[in-house]
C-alpha positions as CSV (number, residue, x, y, z in Angstrom):
1,X,-11.4,0.8,-17.8
2,X,-12.6,1.9,-14.3
3,X,-10.7,4.3,-12.3
4,X,-10.5,5.1,-8.8
5,X,-8.9,8.0,-6.3
6,X,-7.1,7.8,-2.9
7,X,-6.4,11.4,-2.2
8,X,-3.8,10.7,0.3
9,X,-1.6,13.1,2.7
10,X,1.4,12.0,0.2
11,X,-0.6,13.6,-3.3
12,X,-3.2,11.9,-4.9
13,X,-3.2,7.8,-6.4
14,X,-5.2,6.6,-9.2
15,X,-5.7,3.0,-9.5
16,X,-6.4,2.4,-13.5
17,X,-8.6,-1.3,-13.5
18,X,-8.5,-2.7,-17.0
19,X,-5.5,-0.6,-18.4
20,X,-3.3,-1.9,-20.2
21,X,1.0,-2.7,-19.6
22,X,1.3,-1.6,-23.2
23,X,-0.1,2.1,-22.7
24,X,2.3,2.4,-19.7
25,X,3.8,5.6,-21.2
26,X,0.7,7.4,-21.2
27,X,1.5,7.7,-17.8
28,X,5.0,8.5,-17.3
29,X,7.1,12.2,-17.9
30,X,9.0,12.4,-20.8
31,X,12.5,12.0,-19.5
32,X,13.5,8.5,-19.4
33,X,12.4,6.2,-16.8
34,X,13.2,3.2,-14.6
35,X,12.0,0.2,-14.4
36,X,12.3,-2.6,-11.1
37,X,10.7,-5.8,-12.2
38,X,11.3,-9.5,-11.4
39,X,13.0,-12.0,-13.7
40,X,9.6,-13.5,-14.4
41,X,7.7,-10.6,-14.8
42,X,10.7,-9.6,-17.5
43,X,11.1,-12.9,-19.7
44,X,7.5,-12.5,-20.4
45,X,6.5,-9.2,-21.0
46,X,9.1,-7.2,-21.5
47,X,8.6,-6.8,-24.7
48,X,5.3,-4.5,-23.7
49,X,7.7,-2.3,-21.1
50,X,8.2,1.5,-22.5
51,X,12.0,2.2,-22.9
52,X,13.8,2.4,-19.3
53,X,16.9,1.8,-17.5
54,X,15.7,-1.4,-15.7
55,X,16.5,-2.7,-12.4
56,X,16.0,-6.6,-12.3
57,X,15.7,-8.8,-8.7
58,X,15.1,-12.0,-7.8
59,X,11.4,-13.3,-7.0
60,X,9.7,-15.0,-3.4
61,X,9.1,-13.2,-0.2
62,X,13.2,-14.0,0.9
63,X,13.7,-11.3,-1.3
64,X,11.7,-8.6,0.3
65,X,14.6,-7.1,2.7
66,X,16.8,-4.1,3.3
67,X,20.2,-5.5,1.1
68,X,17.7,-5.8,-1.9
69,X,16.8,-2.2,-1.5
70,X,20.6,-1.7,-1.2
71,X,21.1,-2.7,-4.8
72,X,18.0,-0.7,-6.3
73,X,20.0,2.6,-4.3
74,X,23.5,0.9,-6.1
75,X,21.5,1.0,-9.3
76,X,20.2,4.5,-9.2
77,X,23.4,6.1,-8.2
78,X,25.2,4.3,-11.2
79,X,22.6,5.2,-13.7
80,X,22.7,8.7,-12.8
81,X,18.8,8.8,-11.2
82,X,18.3,12.4,-9.5
83,X,15.1,14.0,-7.6
84,X,13.5,14.3,-11.3
85,X,13.7,10.4,-11.9
86,X,10.6,8.7,-12.0
87,X,10.6,4.7,-10.8
88,X,8.3,2.2,-11.6
89,X,7.5,-1.2,-9.9
90,X,6.4,-4.3,-12.7
91,X,5.4,-7.1,-11.1
92,X,3.4,-8.3,-7.6
93,X,3.5,-7.1,-4.1
94,X,7.4,-7.7,-3.1
95,X,8.0,-6.0,-6.5
96,X,5.3,-2.9,-5.5
97,X,6.2,-3.1,-1.6
98,X,10.0,-2.8,-2.4
99,X,9.8,-0.6,-5.2
100,X,7.8,1.8,-3.4
101,X,9.9,2.5,-0.4
102,X,12.9,2.8,-2.5
103,X,11.3,5.5,-4.3
104,X,10.3,7.3,-1.3
105,X,13.4,7.1,0.5
106,X,15.8,7.4,-2.1
107,X,17.3,11.0,-2.7
108,X,14.5,11.4,0.1
109,X,11.6,10.5,-2.5
110,X,10.8,10.4,-6.0
111,X,8.1,10.1,-8.1
112,X,6.5,6.4,-8.6
113,X,4.1,4.3,-9.8
114,X,3.3,0.2,-10.6
115,X,2.0,-1.7,-12.5
116,X,0.4,-4.8,-11.0
117,X,1.1,-8.3,-12.3
118,X,-0.8,-10.1,-9.7
119,X,-3.9,-10.9,-8.6
120,X,-3.2,-10.3,-4.6
121,X,-1.2,-7.5,-5.9
122,X,-4.4,-5.8,-7.8
123,X,-7.0,-6.3,-4.9
124,X,-4.4,-5.4,-2.3
125,X,-0.7,-5.0,-2.1
126,X,-0.1,-2.3,-4.4
127,X,-3.2,-0.3,-3.4
128,X,-2.9,2.2,-0.4
129,X,0.3,3.4,0.2
130,X,2.2,0.9,2.2
131,X,5.7,0.6,1.4
132,X,8.0,-1.5,2.6
133,X,10.2,-4.8,3.3
134,X,10.7,-7.4,6.0
135,X,13.3,-7.4,9.0
136,X,14.8,-10.5,10.0
137,X,12.1,-12.2,9.2
138,X,9.1,-10.3,10.2
139,X,6.8,-8.7,8.0
140,X,6.5,-5.2,6.8
141,X,8.9,-4.1,9.8
142,X,10.3,-1.5,8.0
143,X,8.6,1.1,6.0
144,X,6.8,4.2,4.9
145,X,3.2,5.3,4.0
146,X,3.7,6.8,0.4
147,X,1.1,7.0,-1.9
148,X,2.3,6.2,-5.9
149,X,1.0,8.8,-8.7
150,X,-0.8,5.3,-10.3
151,X,-1.6,1.6,-10.6
152,X,-2.5,-0.1,-13.6
153,X,-4.5,-3.5,-13.1
154,X,-3.8,-5.0,-16.0
155,X,-6.2,-8.3,-16.2
156,X,-4.2,-9.9,-19.1
157,X,-1.5,-10.2,-17.1
158,X,-2.7,-12.8,-14.6
159,X,-3.2,-15.3,-17.4
160,X,0.6,-16.7,-16.7
161,X,0.1,-16.7,-13.4
162,X,0.1,-20.4,-11.5
163,X,-3.3,-21.1,-9.9
164,X,-2.0,-21.3,-6.2
165,X,-0.9,-17.6,-7.2
166,X,-4.1,-17.0,-8.3
167,X,-6.0,-18.5,-5.1
168,X,-3.5,-16.4,-3.2
169,X,-5.7,-13.3,-4.6
170,X,-8.6,-14.7,-4.0
171,X,-7.8,-14.8,-0.1
172,X,-7.6,-10.8,-0.2
173,X,-10.6,-10.3,-1.9
174,X,-12.9,-13.0,0.4
175,X,-11.5,-10.7,3.0
176,X,-12.6,-7.5,1.9
177,X,-16.1,-8.9,1.7
178,X,-16.1,-10.2,4.9
179,X,-15.1,-7.3,6.5
180,X,-17.0,-4.9,4.7
181,X,-19.6,-6.1,1.9
182,X,-21.9,-8.8,2.6
183,X,-23.3,-8.2,-1.5
184,X,-19.6,-9.1,-2.7
185,X,-19.1,-12.1,-0.5
186,X,-22.9,-13.8,-1.9
187,X,-21.5,-12.2,-5.2
188,X,-18.4,-14.5,-4.9
189,X,-20.2,-17.7,-3.6
190,X,-22.3,-17.6,-6.6
191,X,-19.4,-17.2,-8.9
192,X,-16.7,-18.3,-7.6
193,X,-16.3,-21.0,-10.6
194,X,-16.5,-18.7,-12.9
195,X,-13.7,-16.0,-11.2
196,X,-11.4,-19.5,-10.7
197,X,-11.6,-19.9,-14.4
198,X,-10.3,-15.8,-15.1
199,X,-13.6,-15.1,-16.7
200,X,-13.0,-11.1,-17.4
201,X,-16.3,-9.7,-16.8
202,X,-16.5,-11.8,-12.9
203,X,-12.8,-10.9,-12.4
204,X,-13.3,-7.1,-13.3
205,X,-15.8,-6.6,-11.0
206,X,-14.6,-8.2,-8.2
207,X,-11.0,-6.5,-8.7
208,X,-13.2,-3.3,-8.9
209,X,-15.3,-4.1,-5.9
210,X,-12.2,-4.7,-3.7
211,X,-9.9,-1.9,-4.9
212,X,-12.9,0.4,-4.0
213,X,-13.6,-0.9,-0.3
214,X,-9.9,-0.3,0.0
215,X,-8.9,2.7,-1.5
216,X,-12.9,3.7,0.8
217,X,-11.0,2.9,3.7
218,X,-7.9,4.7,3.0
219,X,-9.2,7.7,2.1
220,X,-10.5,8.1,5.6
221,X,-7.9,6.7,7.5
222,X,-4.7,6.5,5.8
223,X,-2.2,6.0,7.7
224,X,-3.7,3.2,9.9
225,X,-4.8,5.0,12.9
226,X,-8.5,3.7,13.1
227,X,-10.7,2.1,10.8
228,X,-7.6,1.3,8.2
229,X,-7.1,-1.7,10.8
230,X,-10.1,-3.9,10.1
231,X,-7.9,-4.6,6.2
232,X,-5.4,-6.7,8.8
233,X,-8.3,-9.3,9.0
234,X,-6.4,-12.5,8.6
235,X,-3.4,-10.9,9.0
236,X,-2.2,-11.4,12.6
237,X,-2.6,-15.0,12.7
238,X,-1.6,-14.9,8.7
239,X,2.0,-13.0,9.0
240,X,2.8,-15.5,12.0
241,X,2.1,-18.7,10.1
242,X,3.9,-17.1,7.1
243,X,6.9,-16.8,9.0
244,X,6.8,-20.0,10.9
245,X,5.6,-22.4,8.3
246,X,7.2,-20.5,4.9
247,X,3.5,-20.5,3.6
248,X,2.4,-17.9,0.8
249,X,1.3,-14.8,2.0
250,X,-2.6,-15.8,0.7
251,X,-2.6,-18.9,2.0
252,X,-1.4,-17.6,5.1
253,X,-4.0,-15.4,5.4
254,X,-7.0,-17.7,4.6
255,X,-5.4,-19.4,7.9
256,X,-5.3,-16.5,9.5
257,X,-8.9,-15.8,8.6
258,X,-10.2,-19.0,9.8
259,X,-8.5,-18.9,13.5
260,X,-9.7,-15.0,13.8
261,X,-13.4,-16.4,12.9
262,X,-13.3,-18.8,15.2
263,X,-12.2,-16.4,18.2
264,X,-14.6,-14.4,16.9
265,X,-17.2,-17.2,17.1
266,X,-15.7,-18.3,20.6
267,X,-16.3,-14.6,21.9
268,X,-20.1,-15.0,21.0
269,X,-20.0,-12.0,18.1
270,X,-20.6,-14.5,15.2
271,X,-22.5,-16.9,14.2
272,X,-21.9,-20.4,13.8
273,X,-23.1,-20.4,10.2
274,X,-21.6,-17.3,9.0
275,X,-18.1,-18.9,10.0
276,X,-19.4,-22.1,8.0
277,X,-19.7,-19.7,5.0
278,X,-16.5,-18.2,5.3
279,X,-15.2,-21.6,5.5
280,X,-17.2,-23.0,2.8
281,X,-16.1,-20.6,0.5
282,X,-12.4,-20.4,1.4
283,X,-12.3,-23.9,0.3
284,X,-14.1,-23.8,-2.8
285,X,-11.4,-21.1,-4.0
286,X,-8.6,-23.7,-3.4
287,X,-7.5,-21.8,0.0
288,X,-6.4,-24.0,3.5
289,X,-8.4,-24.0,6.3
290,X,-6.6,-26.2,8.3
291,X,-3.1,-26.7,9.1
292,X,-0.7,-29.4,11.0
293,X,1.4,-25.8,13.2
294,X,4.0,-24.8,15.1
295,X,1.8,-23.1,17.7
296,X,4.1,-22.3,20.2
297,X,6.4,-20.7,17.6
298,X,3.6,-19.3,15.9
299,X,2.3,-17.9,19.7
300,X,5.7,-16.2,19.8
301,X,6.2,-14.6,16.5
302,X,2.6,-13.3,17.3
303,X,3.8,-12.0,20.5
304,X,6.5,-9.5,18.8
305,X,3.4,-8.5,16.6
306,X,4.0,-4.7,16.9
307,X,-0.1,-4.1,17.6
308,X,0.9,-6.4,20.3
309,X,0.2,-4.1,23.8
310,X,1.5,-5.7,27.1
311,X,-0.5,-9.1,27.5
312,X,-3.2,-8.4,24.5
313,X,-3.0,-7.8,21.1
314,X,-5.7,-5.8,18.8
315,X,-7.5,-8.5,16.6
316,X,-10.1,-7.4,13.9
317,X,-12.8,-9.7,14.9
318,X,-15.9,-10.8,12.7
319,X,-19.8,-9.8,13.8
320,X,-21.3,-11.0,10.8
321,X,-20.4,-11.1,6.9
322,X,-19.3,-7.3,5.8
323,X,-19.2,-6.0,9.8
324,X,-15.7,-6.0,11.6
325,X,-14.3,-4.5,14.4
326,X,-10.7,-4.6,16.0
327,X,-11.1,-6.1,19.7
328,X,-8.7,-6.1,21.8
329,X,-7.6,-9.8,22.6
330,X,-5.6,-11.2,25.1
331,X,-2.6,-13.8,24.0
332,X,-4.0,-17.0,26.6
333,X,-7.3,-16.3,24.1
334,X,-4.9,-16.0,21.2
335,X,-3.4,-19.6,22.1
336,X,-6.6,-21.3,22.5
337,X,-7.6,-20.0,18.8
338,X,-4.2,-21.9,17.5
339,X,-5.2,-25.3,20.0
340,X,-8.8,-25.1,18.3
341,X,-7.2,-25.5,14.9
């Protein structure tokens, strides 16, 4: 097992890579915990859960909203949860986001932790202290920064995931490599076939390297005032595509990275060669690189992004593989980039 720590303003968080769900009790207080999970994770893994009060929620982006949070609050009241309670989210990024938000706001905040069950969540969503829900279809519009006490990344849980869900996790690994780690990008280029087969040594290295990149950035800029913004590479376009085209998050981020790479080339920052390598790696990992899309609606969604300032928006661009920057881009340039797809 490998451990990485985040030192946040709300407390420290330990990321436990290679730890197992069955060992979860080691990290819990003596009082009976509350577990929030989805029906699929409960069906497959409930035999490994510690004794706890269980709150089951649905699946999919459609349930990541304030109505679900309200349901959790109601159940917490019914079971008598108080300020001494400990809440654990066991599931993917949606479960962890919702659990973190509910725990951070119930009685002004109770302790919480995560067991991350998807590759997307293990390499990105459950790490870093961002907790929130969507509002009126807009991604993570309501949320809070608050660190979980721990995140258990059990690789065995990945074995029951469908292939398209695994591919979505690889999108975030590619993102981390492109913005910060050329070595990781080259490692993935060399080992992508083994990675797709979930070979344990390869997957552990990819998870560890991705989490290390993210935690290193978060430790310097927890609340996204500066450097942490580069973690949004592909997400400005991606969130809009996810909303309008109803594509999974990882697929939308893959398309967003293609658009951001194209924009980087158009602005003279990124070479065609490096853009081609990014495109090739995404394709090898079974991620989409082009899409027939409603460009006007996507542009309208981008205009509502919280990073927009006037007629410009701050977008993460690439100068080379392993080097990213945040640049102020006009909405007309964004429109042209969409046309290129």
